[in-house]
C-alpha positions in Angstrom: 31.7 -1.3 -13.6 28.6 -3.0 -12.2 28.9 -1.1 -8.9 29.3 2.3 -10.7 26.4 1.6 -13.1 23.8 0.2 -10.7 24.8 0.9 -7.1 26.7 4.2 -6.7 23.7 6.5 -7.2 21.2 4.5 -5.1 23.8 4.4 -2.3 24.2 8.2 -2.6 20.6 8.6 -1.6 20.8 5.9 1.1 18.8 3.3 -0.8 19.3 -0.2 -2.2 19.1 -0.8 -5.9 15.5 -2.2 -5.5 14.4 0.6 -3.2 15.7 3.1 -5.7 14.0 1.3 -8.6 10.7 1.3 -6.8 11.0 5.0 -5.9 12.0 6.1 -9.4 9.2 3.9 -10.9 6.5 5.4 -8.7 8.0 8.9 -9.5 7.8 8.3 -13.2 4.1 7.2 -12.9 3.4 10.4 -11.0 5.2 12.5 -13.7 3.1 10.9 -16.4 -0.1 11.6 -14.4 0.9 15.2 -13.8 1.6 15.5 -17.6 -1.8 14.0 -18.4 -3.5 16.5 -16.1 -1.7 19.4 -17.6 -2.6 18.2 -21.1 -6.3 17.9 -20.2 -6.1 21.4 -18.6 -4.6 22.8 -21.8 -7.7 21.6 -23.7 -10.3 22.2 -21.1 -9.0 24.9 -18.8 -11.7 24.5 -16.0 -10.4 20.9 -15.3 -7.3 20.2 -13.2 -6.6 23.9 -12.7 -3.9 23.3 -10.1 -3.4 19.5 -10.1 -0.2 19.2 -12.1 1.4 22.1 -10.2 0.5 20.5 -6.8 1.7 17.1 -7.9 5.1 18.5 -9.0 5.5 20.5 -5.8 4.8 17.4 -3.8 7.3 15.4 -5.8 9.9 18.1 -5.4 9.4 18.1 -1.7 10.0 14.4 -1.6 13.2 14.6 -3.6 14.7 17.8 -2.4 17.9 17.2 -0.3 17.6 13.4 -0.6 20.9 11.8 0.4 22.2 15.0 2.0 
């Protein structure tokens, strides 16, 4: 049960548990930052015009086909 819960998925993307935790943690911070930029842009359209879109595209590029 421990292996399935904590280790199967990190292994599927060729990472240890700690490597995966660090990657996912950094990813979540970037998602919050992109969300914040999008929220500011919603209120003040001239700010962060393409920032959230660029950040999400960069994150997608880093995660697309991981572990394949």
